[in-house]
Every structure is written in structure tokens, then in C-alpha cells.
N, C-alpha and C positions, 0 to 999 in steps of 0.2 A: 888769516888764521882761521881753521874750521871751529863752527860753534859745536858745543856739547849739550845736548838737550836730553833731559829725562821726561818722560810721560808716565804719569801715574794713572794706572788703570788700562787693561788691555782688552775692553770691550770694543764695541764698533767704532765709537769716536776715537779712543785712543789708537787703534790700529790705522784709522785713516789718518790721523795726527802724524803717526810714525812714518808712514809712506810718503806724506807730502813733504815733512821736514827733511826727510833722507834725500828726496828728490833736489831739494835746495842745496845739498852737499853736506849738511849737518851729520854728526855722528850721534846716534839716537840710541838711548837706553829705554825699553819698555819695561815697566815693573808692575807686576800686579800680585796681589796677596794670595790668589787661588793657586792650587796644585796644578801643574802643567796639563795633566790629565783632562782637566775641566775646561780648558781653553785651547786645546791642541788643535781641534777641528778648525777653529776660527783663525788660528795662527797659520795653519798649513794652507787654508784657502786663500790667505792674504799674499801669500808669495812675498814675504817682506826681503828688501833688499839686503846686500851684505853689510851695509853700514847701519843696521839695526840690530842691536843685541837685546834679547829677551831674558828676564829673570822672573821666576815665579816662586810662589810659596812664601812670600813676604818681601819687604823692602830693605835691601841691604845698604851699607855704606856707600855703595857705588852710585846711589841715586843722588847724594850730596857733590858728586863730581860733575857739576853741570853749570852752564852759564845761566840757564833758566830752567824751571820746571814747568811742565804743562799739566793742568789737572783736567782729568776726564770727568764729564758731567755726573754728578751723584757722589764723588768721593768727597767727603768732608775736608775742609781746609785745616782742620785742627788735629789730624792724626799725627802720632809722634814723630814721624820722619819729617812732616812738613812744617812741624814746630820747630824742629832743629834747622831745617833749611831757612825758616824766618829769621832765627836767631843769627844764623851766618850771612844773611843778607842776600840770600839767593832769592832772586824773583820768582813768585809763583803765580802763573797766569792761566786764565781760563782757555780752553780750546778755542772758543769762539773770538778770543782776543787775538790769538795767533792767526787764525783764519781771516780775520779782519785785516790785519797787517799784510797779509799775503795775497789778498783778493782785491778787485777793482769793480767799479760800477756802482749804481745806486742802490742802496740797501733800504728795503722795507722790512721793520721788524716788530714782531708782535710778542707780547707777553700777557700775562694776567693768570687768574686763579682757574677759570672755566673758559672753554670756547675757543682756546688758542689754535688747536689743530684745525678745527673746522673754519676759523676764520683765516687762518694762514693759507690753508689749501684753497679756498674760495677766492681768495685775494690773488693768489697765483694764476688761478683761471682767468680772472679779469685782466691781469697783466699780459697773459699770453695771447688774448684776443687783440692786443695793439702792439706790443713789443716783439722785435724779432727773436730774441734769446732771453728766457727767464730761468733763473736757477731757484729750485725750492729746497729748503733743508733746515738744519739745526735740530732742534729738540723734537722735531716731527719725525725722526727716525733716519733722516739722511744727514750725515755729518757735514758740516760746512766745509771741512778739510777735504772731503771727496770732490769738491768742484773749485776750490779756492785758487788754484794755480790756473784753471781754465778760464777765468773771468777776464772781461776786457771793460774799458771805460764806458761802453755802450750799454752793457748788459745790465739786467735787472736782477737782484738777489731778494727773495721773499723768505724771510727767515723767522722761525719760532724759536723763542729763547726762554729758558726757565729761570727761577731765581738762583738756582745753584750756579748756573752758568754766568750770571750777572755778578755774582759774589767777587769774582777775581779778574774783572776787565779793569783796563787801565785807560786806553785810548779809544776803545770801542764807541764809535758814533754813528746812529743811524741817520740816513736822511729823513726818513718818516718813521716814527716810533708809535706804538699803540699798546695801551692797557685795557684790556677787555673789561675786567672787573677785579674786585678785590674780595675774597672770601676766606674764611678761616682754613688754613691749610698747613702741612709740613711742620706742625708744632712738636714733631718729635726730633727735629733739627734745630729750630728756631727758639729762643728763649721766650718769644712773646708773639701775638700777632703784629704788633707795630714792627718788630724786627724783621718779620717776613715780609711786610709791606715795604719796608725800607730797602730790601734787597731787590724787589721788584721795580721800585723806583729809580734804581741805579740805570735803567735803561736810558734815562734822560741826562744823566750826569755830565756828559760831554757836549751835549746839544747847545746850540745857540740859535739866534734868530734865523740862521739859514735853513733850520729844519722845522718840521711840524710834528707835534705831540698830540696824538688823537686820545680823547679820554671819554669815559661813560658819564654823561651829564645827570645821571640818576643816583651817583653815589657822592656823597659829601667829601670824602677823602680825596676824590679826582680834583674837585674845586679847590681844596686846600693846596695840592700839588700844583695846579695851574698858577697859582699865585707865586710859587717858589721857582718855578723853571724859567730858564732863559729862552726856551723855543716858543715858536708861535703855536698856539692852541686852536684845535679844531674838535667838535663835539659830535657825538652820536647819542641817541637816546629817544624815549618816548615822552619825557618830561615836558608837558605842555606849557608849564609856567617859566621854563628857561628859554631865553631868546637869544643867547649869544651865538654869533656865527664866525666862521663857516659851520655848518652843521647839518647832519644827515638825520632825518626824524620821518615820523608817518602821521599824516593828516588824512583823516577819514578813510584810513585803509590804504592810502598811497604813499610810498616811500618817495620822499623828495630830498634833493641837496639845496641848501640855501646858501649862496656864496656870501662872501664878505661884502659884497655891495647889495645884498638883500634880494638878488634874483633868485626865483624858485625854479628848479628843474626837477621834472617828474622822472624818476628812475624806473619804477615797477610798481605794481599792486602787491600788497601783502600775500594775496593768494597766489601770486606768480612763484612764490618761493617754494620749492619742492620739498625741502627738509622741513620737518613740522615743529612747532613749539615756539612760544615767545623767545626763548634763549636765542634760537635760530634766526629770528627777526632781527635781534640785536647784533648777532654775528654778521648778518648780511649787511646792516647799516654800516658797522664799523669797517668792514671789508670795501663798501662802496666808498666810504670816505677817503680811505687810503688810495684806492685806485683812482680816483678823480684828481686827488691832489698830486699823484704821480704822473699824471698826463693821459690816464686812459678816458676816451670820450664817453660822456654819460650815457649816450644811446646804445653802447656795447653791452652794458651790464645785463639788460633784460633777458637776452637769450641764454646767458651764462646761469642766472638763477634759476630759469626754467627747467634747465637740464641737469643742474648740479644734484647729486644725489647723495652727498655726505661723505664721510670718511670711515674707514675700517675702525671696528672697536668703539665707535660711539653711536648708540642706539642703531646698531647694524642689525637688520633682520637676517636670521640665520635659516630658519626652517618653519614650515607649519607642520605639525605631526598630530594626528588624530583631533583636529580642530583646536590645537593649542600652538600659539605664536611663541617662537623662541628669539629672544632679543640679546645680542652681544653689546653690552656697555662697559666693558672691561676698562676703558679710558676713564670711568668715573673713580677716580683715586682718592676723592674726598667726599665729605657729606653733601656739600652743595651740588656738586654735580649728579650724585645719587637722587637727591631731591628733584631735581630737573628731570631725571629719566622717569621718575615715579609719575610725575605730572604730565609727562609726554605719552604714556601709555593709556590705551583704552581698555576698559573693561577689568576684570579681576586679575590681580598680579601676585604671582609666586615670586618673590624676591631671594635671590641669592647673594649675600653679603659676607665680607669678611677678608681676611689677608693679614697684612702687617699694620697694626694699629698706628696712626698718626698722632694720638693724643688729643684730637680736637673735640670741642664741645658737641655733645650728641643729642641735645635737646629738640633743636629744630628738626633734625633728622628724624628723631623718635616720633614726633608728632606727625610727620609727614608718612613714615612708614605705617603708623597706627590707622591713618585715613585713608591711604591710598594703595594698600596691599591685603591681601587675605591671609598670607602666611609668609613665614621668613625661614629660609634655611641658611644656616650660619656654618662656616668653616674657617680654618686657618688660625693665626695667633690671636686675632682679634674676637674670636667667637665667645670667649666668657665674658669680656666687658661688655660686648653687644647683648649677649644674653641677659645680663644683669640689668641692662637698660631696658629691654623690651619685655622681660618676663611679666607676665600677667596682662599686658596690654593687647597681644596678638599671638596666635598659635606659632610656635617655634619647633623647629627641628634641627637637631645637631648633626653636622656630617663628620665623619672621621678623615676625610680626604676631599680634594676637589672634585674627583670622579664621583664620589660617593654623593657630594652635594647636587651634582646634576642629576643622578639617578633618583635621589629623594624628590627633588622638585619635579622631575617627570612623573613619578609614580603618584604624587600627590595631587598634581594638577588635573582640571576637569575640562571637558569641552568648553571653548569660549574664553579660557584663561590665557594669561600671557606669563611664560617663565622668563623673567629679567635677571640678567646677571649685571648688577651694578653695585660693585662691592663697598664703596665708600672707604677704601683703604687702598695701599699700595700692594704691589704684587710680591715684594721682595722676600715674603716667608717662604714661598713655593717656587716663584718664576723670577727670571732676571729682568722682566719688564712686563708692562701690561699688554704688549702685542703678543707675547708667547702665552700670556694667560688667556687672552680673548681667542688666539688660534687653537688652545686646548680646549676651550668651551666649544667652539665650532666644531671640532672633531669628534667630541663627546656627543654632542647633539645630533651631528649627521650619522652617528655610529649606533643611535637608538633605533631599535627593530620597528618596523611599521605595525 
């Protein structure tokens, strides 16, 4: 008997899931709250097969005529139609859960508050240096369902996953999992910081002694998690007082891997890492640990870190104009990431911040902005709360639109300054995701007259 599947959310992941599940022979309903005109281009470009039906403008009763429901990332699991589905006993599963069940091979999975995309991308480059076939995807912008049916037992999947995706997993089980760090985030979705961290920790809920869980030795919450999990534990971090192994750390400017038997292998020098900042040193150490545990020879890592230039929208250099540097850090969707960006910039910084407020504590961010920037341009839904937080501490300008924010920052800047887009907010007030926001910033900056 054919499976009947409903997919909630017709964004990139939802469309990929619809095509993959249709290929397995299922009858698929793709349901989205947006009007058809808003997603018509994406739907037409997808060339959906005939066993996919699309409904737009809201979720109808048809959603409930399903053997199970697939939830696209970012769709809250407590919307009314899903509450009804739960009451009826219809399983509600994450897109990554279905992709896991359809795919094969070894899975290296990364989550955390910050550094996920950089670490995942670098880890994929490490793996490509040794394994014949490596698939990169997940929350990084390439849905797992794009390649789930193309994988074989010999392949490597390198996956970034979010707390949202982990909320509705059931069997999802990484071979190697990693949590880069915990910082306050998404408090517009979660009732508390602990609830947010609990969602992240679900990455290891099905793991056992056959798998490795890689944790940040500098965060106490990671040590608490290590006592609860059934997985084997590996560490990364600079904490010289911590001696548990296996571990990747830095000794006198040299990044080393210390194996379970205490053998130390030099991987590369800190100065070899092309992407700047202490946070990127941590990202490189985390990725190195996962690569070595997956079977990549340690000697292959040096060449990769020397040439790896980072990822789009994360401290991405856009342009120099009139001796002003423009940096796209649209990926900084929380305060901790914005602080990292401010610390990574040289010279005087004009910060562009705002977007959809996540309700996080602003105190640490406020102090960093005060110390590390010379002026702030605020835009979007969060601008009033940010203004009340920063007013009197640093010069502020309020923009009427995103384009206005870029123009104000450009006119305000002086030779030697850096204009930094590092919003400390999600993009969802004006843009469908941080990638579109970052591209808009690039386009606006490149459109500024010489």
C-alpha cells in the first residue's frame, strides 16, 4: 500500500523532501501557509512529479490524511494543525529523520550555537582529501533530502543540523557527532536557555559506545553532558588544565591531536589557519578531531587549513571602497556570533545590526558594541529594543529599511573604517534566511558608487 505523506513548509528543504519521497512511490501533500504567488517560482523550478500535490495559503484538513508528517526546518511543532495531528497519533518527523532513514554511509554531524557552518564545511574539505565520495548538507543550505537516495554504504555524509531539526528526530543516529558550543540563542522559540540546550543535546540521544561525541572542553555544560551520554567522548579546546583524551588542543601555538594512548601528533601551526580569530582556531580543532576519528590521516589536514578561506556570509570580505572595508557577517543571527565578529575586525567599526529579535540577553553584546565599535546603524523589528539598550553609550542612527542602513553606514564611515553587517538577529522580518540577507548586503555594497 502506498504511503501518504504530508510535508509542512514548501521552502528548499520541503521541496527536496517532496521530490525524494515521491521518488520512493509515496503520495505527497506539500502544504504551506504562504500564498501561491510567493512560492510559485520555487515550485515551478522544482518540476515536482505528478504524485506531489501542493496546497498554499494555509494548512487544510488534507494535512491530516497522512501516515506521517514531515516538518521542514523552522516550522514550529506546536502550530494548530500539528497539535491536532499529535492528538490523532500521526507521527511528526523532522526532515533530517526521513533523510537519515533513506540514506546510507557514515554520518558526521555538527550542531552548536556558533561556528557550525564553518566547522561543517572545513570538516567536509578534510574528508574530501581522503574519502572518494563526500556529501555536504543539512542546515548549511543543502537539504539532506537532495542526496539521501544517492548515498551508498561507502560514502561519507557531513551534516550541519539545528536545534529545530533535532526537535523531531526519532531514530537519527550519527556515527560521529559534535557540539561546537552553547550560547544563548532562539529564546523567541524556547522557553529557557536550558530548553534550547536540551534540544541541541538530542544529537546524541540515540548514540551508544559505537559512536564518538566531540565536545568543547572549555564549557562546563559539555562536561555535564559527557557524564550522561552513552557515546565515547573526544574533546577539543585550549583549556590547559584539562587532560582527558582523545583531544585536539594547542600547545605553544601548535595544534596537536592527543590520542587515547597519549601519543601526540602535530597537525598544524595556529598561524597556518587562514581564517582569523580565536573562534576559528576552535572550529579548526573541532573539525580536525572529527576528521581524524573518521579515518582521515592527520598529515592531510595542514594543506586544507592553509587554503580554506571560510564560508559565505560569515566574516566575508565584500569590498573596499574609499579605503573602507565592507564585511558581510549575515550568519551572525545571535549576540554571541556578533561579539565574535566585532572582536575579529581591525580598526574602527560601523556596525549594522537588527532584524527579528530573538529575545536574548543583550548585556554582554552591549558591552562589546560599546568597546569595539564607533557607531551603530539599527534596522528592522529589533531596532527599538536595541536602541533602548545602546542609547547614551555609543552614537546611533536608525534606518527605515535595510538598504537605508547600508547607505547610512556608508555615508557615516571614514577612511580606515570597517562597515560590518553582523545583525545579532534572525533575518525573518525582511528576508527568508540569512543567505538572502547577506546577498542583499553584497549587492547593495557593490552598487555603491565609487
